[in-house]
C-alpha positions in Angstrom: 114.2 -47.1 98.3 111.5 -49.7 97.7 112.5 -53.1 96.5 112.1 -53.7 92.8 110.5 -57.1 93.3 110.5 -60.4 91.3 107.3 -59.7 89.3 108.6 -56.2 88.3 111.8 -57.8 87.0 109.7 -60.4 85.1 107.7 -57.7 83.4 110.8 -55.7 82.6 112.9 -58.5 81.3 109.9 -59.7 79.3 109.8 -56.4 77.5 113.5 -56.7 76.7 113.1 -60.2 75.4 110.1 -59.3 73.2 112.0 -56.3 71.7 115.1 -58.3 71.0 113.0 -61.2 69.7 111.3 -59.0 67.1 114.8 -58.0 65.9 115.9 -61.6 65.7 112.7 -62.6 63.9 113.1 -60.1 61.1 116.8 -60.9 60.8 115.9 -64.5 59.8 112.6 -63.9 58.0 111.7 -62.5 54.6 114.7 -61.4 52.7 116.9 -61.6 55.9 117.8 -58.0 55.6 120.2 -58.6 52.7 119.2 -55.6 50.7 119.2 -51.9 51.7 115.6 -51.6 50.4 114.5 -54.2 53.0 116.9 -53.1 55.7 116.2 -49.3 55.5 112.8 -49.1 53.9 111.0 -52.4 54.8 110.6 -53.2 51.1 108.1 -50.3 50.9 105.1 -52.5 51.7 104.2 -51.6 55.3 100.7 -50.8 56.3 99.8 -47.3 57.7 99.1 -48.4 61.3 102.6 -49.5 62.4 104.1 -46.5 60.5 101.7 -44.1 62.3 102.7 -45.5 65.7 106.4 -45.4 64.7 106.1 -41.7 63.6 104.8 -40.9 67.1 107.3 -43.1 68.9 110.3 -41.9 67.0 110.4 -38.5 68.8 107.9 -38.9 71.6 110.1 -41.0 73.9 111.0 -41.2 77.5 111.6 -37.5 77.1 107.8 -37.0 76.7 106.8 -39.3 79.5 109.1 -37.8 82.0 109.5 -34.3 80.5 105.8 -33.5 79.8 104.6 -34.8 83.1 107.2 -32.8 84.9 106.4 -29.7 82.7 102.8 -29.8 84.0 103.9 -30.5 87.5 106.2 -27.5 87.9 105.0 -25.0 85.3 101.3 -25.8 84.7 99.1 -26.9 81.8 100.0 -24.2 79.2 102.2 -26.6 77.3 99.2 -28.6 76.1 98.5 -25.9 73.6 101.3 -27.3 71.5 99.0 -30.1 70.4 97.0 -27.5 68.5 100.1 -26.6 66.5 100.5 -30.3 65.5 97.1 -30.2 63.8 97.9 -27.0 61.9 101.2 -28.3 60.7 100.1 -31.8 59.6 98.5 -30.7 56.3 101.5 -28.6 55.5 103.9 -31.6 55.9 101.5 -34.0 54.1 100.6 -31.9 51.0 103.4 -29.4 50.5 106.6 -31.4 51.4 105.9 -35.1 51.4 104.9 -35.3 47.7 108.4 -34.1 46.6 110.1 -36.8 48.6 107.8 -39.5 47.2 108.7 -38.5 43.6 112.3 -38.8 44.5 111.9 -42.3 46.0 115.4 -42.1 47.6 116.4 -43.5 50.9 118.1 -40.3 52.0 116.0 -37.1 52.1 119.2 -35.2 51.4 119.5 -36.6 47.9 116.9 -34.0 47.1 119.3 -31.2 48.1 121.9 -32.6 45.7 119.4 -32.6 42.8 118.2 -29.1 43.7 121.5 -27.4 44.7 124.5 -29.7 44.5 126.6 -32.3 46.4 128.1 -29.8 48.8 124.7 -28.7 50.1 123.7 -32.4 50.5 126.8 -33.2 52.5 126.5 -30.1 54.7 122.8 -30.8 55.5 123.4 -34.5 56.2 126.3 -33.6 58.6 124.0 -31.1 60.4 121.3 -33.8 60.7 123.8 -36.3 62.0 124.9 -33.9 64.8 121.2 -33.2 65.7 120.3 -36.9 66.0 123.4 -37.9 67.9 122.7 -35.2 70.5 119.1 -36.2 70.7 119.9 -39.9 71.1 122.1 -39.0 74.2 119.1 -37.4 75.9 116.7 -40.2 74.9 118.9 -42.7 76.6 119.6 -40.5 79.6 115.9 -39.9 80.3 115.0 -43.5 81.2 118.3 -43.9 83.1 116.8 -41.3 85.5 113.7 -43.5 85.9 115.6 -46.7 86.5 117.8 -45.0 89.1 114.8 -43.7 91.0 112.7 -46.9 90.8 115.3 -49.7 91.0 118.2 -47.9 92.6 120.3 -48.9 89.6 123.1 -46.5 88.9 122.6 -44.3 85.8 125.8 -45.7 84.3 124.4 -49.2 84.2 121.0 -48.0 83.0 122.6 -46.2 80.1 124.6 -49.3 79.1 121.6 -51.6 79.3 119.4 -49.3 77.2 122.1 -48.7 74.6 123.1 -52.3 74.2 119.6 -53.7 73.8 118.5 -51.0 71.4 121.7 -51.3 69.3 121.3 -55.1 69.1 117.8 -55.3 67.6 118.1 -52.2 65.5 121.3 -53.5 63.9 120.2 -57.0 63.1 116.5 -56.5 62.4 116.4 -53.4 60.2 113.4 -51.1 59.6 110.8 -53.8 60.0 112.1 -54.7 63.4 112.2 -51.0 64.3 108.6 -50.4 63.1 107.0 -53.4 64.9 109.0 -52.8 68.1 107.7 -49.2 68.0 104.1 -50.5 68.0 104.8 -52.8 70.9 106.7 -50.2 72.8 104.0 -47.5 72.1 101.4 -49.7 73.8 103.7 -50.0 76.8 104.2 -46.2 76.8 100.5 -45.6 77.1 100.2 -48.4 79.7 102.8 -46.7 81.8 101.1 -43.4 81.8 97.6 -44.8 82.4 99.0 -46.9 85.3 100.2 -43.6 86.9 96.8 -41.8 86.3 94.7 -44.7 87.5 96.7 -45.3 90.6 96.7 -41.6 91.5 92.9 -41.4 90.8 92.3 -44.4 93.1 94.3 -42.8 95.9 92.6 -39.4 95.3 89.1 -40.8 95.2 88.6 -39.9 91.6 89.8 -37.5 88.9 88.0 -34.5 90.4 90.2 -34.1 93.4 93.3 -34.1 91.1 91.8 -31.3 89.0 90.8 -29.3 92.1 94.3 -29.6 93.7 95.8 -28.4 90.4 93.5 -25.4 90.4 94.4 -24.5 94.0 98.1 -24.8 93.2 97.8 -22.5 90.2 98.7 -25.3 87.7 95.7 -24.7 85.4 96.7 -22.2 82.7 95.6 -22.3 79.0 94.9 -18.7 77.9 98.3 -17.0 78.2 98.4 -14.7 75.1 101.3 -12.6 76.4 103.1 -11.3 73.3 106.4 -11.0 75.2 108.8 -13.5 73.6 110.7 -13.9 76.8 107.7 -15.6 78.4 108.5 -19.3 78.3 105.1 -20.6 77.2 102.3 -18.6 75.6 99.9 -19.4 72.8 102.3 -17.5 70.4 105.4 -19.5 71.3 103.6 -22.8 71.5 101.6 -22.5 68.3 104.2 -20.9 66.2 107.3 -22.5 67.7 105.4 -25.8 67.9 104.5 -25.7 64.2 108.0 -25.0 63.2 109.4 -27.7 65.4 106.8 -30.2 64.1 107.5 -29.3 60.5 111.3 -29.6 61.0 110.7 -33.1 62.3 107.8 -34.4 60.2 108.2 -32.5 56.9 111.9 -32.7 56.2 113.6 -34.8 58.9 115.3 -38.0 57.5 113.9 -40.1 60.4 110.3 -39.4 59.5 110.7 -39.1 55.7 112.3 -42.5 55.7 109.5 -44.0 57.7 106.8 -42.5 55.5 108.5 -44.1 52.5 108.0 -47.6 53.9 104.4 -47.6 52.7 103.4 -48.3 49.1 102.3 -44.9 47.8 101.9 -41.2 48.6 98.3 -41.4 49.7 99.1 -44.1 52.3 101.9 -42.0 53.6 99.6 -39.0 54.0 97.1 -41.1 55.8 99.8 -42.4 58.2 100.8 -38.8 58.9 97.3 -37.8 59.6 96.8 -40.8 61.9 99.9 -39.9 63.7 98.4 -36.7 65.0 95.7 -38.1 67.2 98.0 -40.8 68.5 100.6 -38.2 69.3 98.2 -35.8 71.0 96.5 -38.5 73.0 99.9 -39.5 74.5 100.8 -35.8 75.1 97.5 -34.9 76.7 97.5 -38.1 78.9 101.0 -37.4 80.0 100.1 -33.8 80.8 97.3 -35.0 83.1 99.7 -37.4 84.7 101.7 -34.4 85.7 98.7 -33.0 87.5 98.2 -36.4 89.2 101.8 -36.1 90.5 101.1 -32.6 91.8 98.1 -33.9 93.7 100.3 -36.5 95.4 103.2 -34.1 96.2 101.3 -30.8 96.6 102.3 -30.6 100.3 105.8 -32.1 100.0 107.8 -31.4 96.9 110.4 -34.2 96.6 113.1 -32.0 95.1 112.9 -29.5 98.0 112.8 -32.4 100.4 116.0 -33.8 98.8 114.6 -37.2 97.8 115.4 -36.7 94.1 118.2 -34.9 92.3 116.2 -33.4 89.4 112.5 -33.0 88.9 112.5 -35.3 85.9 112.6 -38.0 88.5 109.3 -37.0 90.0 107.2 -39.5 88.1 109.5 -42.5 88.8 109.5 -41.5 92.5 105.7 -41.6 92.5 105.9 -45.1 91.2 108.1 -46.0 94.2 105.8 -44.2 96.7 102.4 -45.3 95.3 102.9 -48.5 93.4 105.6 -50.4 95.2 103.0 -52.6 96.9 101.4 -53.6 93.6 103.5 -56.4 92.1 104.3 -55.8 88.4 103.1 -52.2 88.1 106.5 -50.6 88.8 107.9 -53.1 86.3 105.2 -52.0 83.8 106.1 -48.4 84.3 109.8 -48.9 83.9 109.1 -51.0 80.8 107.1 -48.1 79.3 109.8 -45.6 80.0 112.4 -48.0 78.7 110.4 -48.7 75.6 109.9 -45.1 74.9 113.7 -44.6 74.8 114.3 -47.8 72.7 111.8 -46.7 70.1 113.4 -43.3 69.6 117.0 -44.5 69.6 116.3 -47.3 67.2 114.7 -44.8 64.9 117.7 -42.6 65.1 120.2 -45.5 64.6 118.4 -46.7 61.5 118.1 -43.3 59.9 121.7 -42.3 60.7 122.8 -45.6 59.1 120.8 -44.7 56.0 122.3 -41.2 55.8 125.8 -42.5 56.2 125.3 -45.1 53.5 123.6 -42.8 51.0 125.3 -39.5 51.6 128.9 -40.6 52.5 129.7 -44.3 51.7 128.1 -44.6 48.3 129.5 -41.3 46.8 132.9 -42.3 48.2 132.7 -45.8 46.8 131.6 -44.4 43.4 134.5 -42.0 43.4 137.1 -44.6 44.2 135.8 -47.6 42.3 134.3 -45.6 39.4 131.0 -47.6 39.7 128.1 -47.6 42.1 128.0 -49.7 45.2 125.9 -52.9 44.5 122.8 -53.1 46.6 123.6 -56.6 47.9 126.9 -55.3 49.2 125.4 -52.3 51.0 123.6 -54.2 53.8 126.7 -55.2 55.8 128.3 -51.7 56.0 124.9 -50.2 56.9 124.6 -52.6 59.8 128.1 -51.8 61.0 127.3 -48.1 60.9 124.1 -48.7 62.9 126.2 -50.5 65.5 128.8 -47.7 65.6 126.2 -45.1 66.1 124.9 -47.1 69.0 128.3 -46.8 70.6 128.4 -43.1 70.0 124.9 -42.8 71.5 126.1 -44.3 74.7 129.0 -41.8 74.9 126.7 -38.8 74.4 124.2 -40.1 77.0 126.8 -39.7 79.7 127.0 -36.0 78.8 123.2 -35.5 78.7 123.0 -34.9 82.4 124.5 -31.5 81.9 121.9 -30.3 79.4 119.1 -29.4 82.0 115.5 -30.7 81.9 115.1 -33.4 79.3 112.1 -31.9 77.6 113.5 -28.4 77.1 116.9 -29.8 76.1 115.5 -32.1 73.4 113.3 -29.3 71.9 116.2 -26.9 72.0 118.4 -29.4 70.1 115.7 -30.0 67.5 115.2 -26.2 67.2 118.7 -25.0 66.7 119.5 -27.6 64.0 116.0 -28.4 62.7 115.0 -24.8 62.0 117.9 -24.0 59.6 117.5 -27.4 57.8 113.8 -26.7 57.4 114.6 -23.4 55.9 117.0 -25.0 53.5 114.4 -27.4 52.1 111.9 -24.5 52.0 114.2 -22.4 49.8 114.6 -25.4 47.5 110.9 -26.3 47.2 109.3 -22.8 47.2 111.8 -20.5 45.4 113.5 -20.4 42.0 116.3 -18.0 42.8 117.9 -20.1 45.7 121.2 -21.5 44.6 124.0 -23.6 46.3 126.3 -20.7 47.2 123.5 -18.7 48.7 121.8 -21.4 50.7 125.1 -22.8 52.1 125.9 -19.3 53.3 122.5 -19.1 54.9 122.7 -22.5 56.5 126.1 -21.8 58.0 125.1 -18.5 59.5 121.7 -19.9 60.6 123.0 -22.9 62.5 125.7 -20.7 64.1 123.2 -18.2 65.2 120.8 -20.8 66.5 123.5 -22.6 68.5 124.5 -19.3 70.0 120.9 -18.3 71.0 119.9 -21.9 72.0 122.9 -22.7 74.2 124.5 -19.4 75.1 125.2 -18.7 78.8 124.4 -17.4 81.3 120.6 -17.8 81.1 118.1 -16.7 83.7 116.7 -19.4 86.0 113.3 -20.8 85.0 110.3 -19.2 86.7 108.5 -22.2 88.3 105.3 -22.3 90.3 105.3 -22.5 94.1 106.1 -25.8 95.8 105.3 -26.7 99.4 107.1 -28.8 102.1 104.5 -28.1 104.8 103.6 -31.7 105.3 106.4 -34.1 104.6 105.7 -36.5 107.5 104.3 -39.2 105.2 107.6 -39.1 103.2 110.0 -39.2 106.1 109.9 -35.5 107.1 111.7 -32.5 105.8 115.3 -31.4 106.5 116.7 -28.4 104.8 120.2 -30.0 104.9 118.9 -32.7 102.5 117.9 -30.2 99.8 119.3 -31.1 96.4 121.9 -28.7 94.9 119.4 -27.7 92.2 116.8 -26.8 94.8 119.3 -24.6 96.7 120.6 -23.0 93.6 117.1 -21.8 92.7 117.1 -19.7 95.8 119.8 -17.3 94.5 118.1 -15.3 91.7 118.9 -12.0 90.0 116.7 -9.9 87.8 116.1 -11.1 84.2 117.2 -7.7 82.9 120.7 -8.5 84.0 120.9 -11.2 81.3 121.5 -10.8 77.5 118.1 -10.4 75.8 118.5 -13.2 73.3 119.3 -15.6 76.2 116.0 -14.7 77.8 113.9 -15.7 74.8 111.7 -18.7 75.2 113.5 -21.8 73.9 110.6 -22.4 71.5 111.6 -19.4 69.5 115.0 -21.0 68.7 113.6 -23.0 65.8 111.7 -19.9 64.4 114.7 -17.6 64.6 117.0 -20.3 63.0 114.5 -20.7 60.2 114.1 -16.9 59.6 117.9 -16.2 59.7 118.7 -19.1 57.4 115.9 -18.3 54.9 116.5 -14.5 54.8 120.3 -14.7 54.4 120.2 -17.7 52.1 117.6 -16.2 49.8 119.2 -12.7 49.8 122.7 -14.0 49.0 121.2 -16.3 46.3 119.4 -13.3 44.7 122.5 -11.1 44.8 124.6 -13.9 43.2 121.9 -14.5 40.6 121.6 -10.9 39.5 125.4 -10.4 39.4 125.9 -13.6 37.4 127.8 -15.5 40.1 125.1 -18.1 41.1 127.0 -21.0 39.4 125.2 -23.9 37.8 121.4 -23.6 38.1 120.0 -27.1 38.5 116.3 -26.4 38.1 116.3 -26.0 34.3 116.1 -28.8 31.7 116.6 -26.7 28.5 119.3 -24.3 27.3 117.0 -21.3 27.2 116.1 -21.8 30.9 112.4 -21.9 30.2 111.5 -25.5 31.2 111.8 -25.9 34.9 112.0 -29.4 36.5 108.8 -29.0 38.4 109.4 -32.2 40.4 111.9 -30.3 42.5 109.2 -28.0 43.8 106.2 -28.2 46.2 102.9 -29.1 44.3 101.3 -25.6 44.4 104.6 -24.0 43.1 105.0 -26.7 40.5 101.4 -26.2 39.3 102.0 -22.5 38.8 105.2 -23.3 36.9 103.4 -25.8 34.6 100.7 -23.2 33.8 103.4 -20.7 32.8 105.1 -23.2 30.6 101.8 -24.2 29.0 101.0 -20.6 28.1 104.5 -20.3 26.6 103.8 -23.3 24.3 100.3 -22.1 23.4 101.8 -18.8 22.3 104.0 -20.6 19.8 107.1 -20.9 22.0 109.5 -23.8 21.4 111.7 -25.6 23.9 114.7 -27.8 23.1 115.1 -30.3 25.9 118.8 -31.2 26.4 118.5 -33.9 29.1 116.0 -36.1 30.8 114.1 -35.4 33.9 116.2 -36.3 37.0 113.4 -38.4 38.4 113.4 -40.6 35.3 110.1 -39.4 33.7 109.4 -38.2 30.2 110.0 -34.5 30.3 106.4 -33.6 29.2 104.6 -36.5 30.8 103.3 -34.4 33.7 102.2 -31.3 31.8 
């Protein structure tokens, strides 16, 4: 193990101090985080650039830096196709879903579900989201712990504790502004870490050409796999369709991203931030993908997992830093800072959004029920900070379990899929259909999440089909000894035919989000329709008049709302009358938007 020298520690500790310092600065500047609007929404006056970087950093964490590079190293370049799906999904999120949340102007995205369906739906969805983010935070903290162990020799336990404590500190005291600006700082370090790896590899290889040629010889270059078989791990179909659904479940209806998008002044600014996020996101993804090919060039004749130098392949990039950068003072420290920063940005985003959901969906309704009055805004800040701190502690606990979830990239995408798909379907039913009702959608969500968890995590599953790895020339890395092979490498030797496994367990993990969406939507809408036509749908919240002619169009996606307004206009033109019995739930005059 190479020594993690003084200059590396200087760079690393400097990153920690800057991150913590940003939190301290925003704790004592401006309104000093005394209101929930400042603490959770940054007073709604942020510019689009920090928000765009934060949107990227919120979910493209150390999981991306380690997972995507490892993906290209062991499976090839097919995964880069997912960036195409991001471009297809961005306008859907920006123009079909985001306008509804901006009309609502609520800190919690799940308040929409209460207005559309009822309190029970809101509570059920926010609980599902909380579970999703807690699991994700665990993986996001565990990923850089792998890097620190490989580069510094620091035990994973200490790495997890350091990451969790620093992140919890600045997220708790600095609020959303601290989270957004540390995300910008940490995003720069993420790019710096990846380009340090690429440049160092290119120098040793004598240019980028040899890296590409080695990848071609090793069968790592693959882009045009159109195999329709859903059990094939990565194809254009799974990456584009599954990638779109995953992106939309994150950027269209996920609390973490909706909350960030509401920190800007208006809808157009939020849409610009979302569009700007796409090239930033794809640049990091493509750069990280190429870094995986750089790793393959370096280890093409001596795979470190087979050699027994690492425990899991997610440690390949950190090991490269040890082997290739240890004689360059500061560069290993820069790399570790980038990996560490990636984790900090994601976990801080999750802590802040979970605190928002807990305040808006749990604490405020409970306070109103007990005290018979709403919780004053000035009294909301302290309990919100306490909840952010407690979620940080929970994050640490889950991180210690993340090592049993497999590769960090696939594990994170699976978690997003099994929970995100059904939640995305729930919002879709609310914004695009009139018949959906609380009893129906809750049935669909329950069955959809149960089905997704079963398909996403059911066992046993067939081993992943990786490309070939060589150990023909390990002399430069201390030689090869089969007795040093890691347990994972030896386990991969024993394989049985895929046909021996249950079919749904053989499906590509990218289909989990799609199947969860379809099952939830089909069952939710079908049950809603049956309840509606049999007169058991309960209270219908979309109408604002006794005759059920005037629909509250603010609850629907703009194209659907436009069609509803035209229908109402024709009704009025033909002499129809409507008696409005209550005001619009968004506080507008009922006919102001006709």
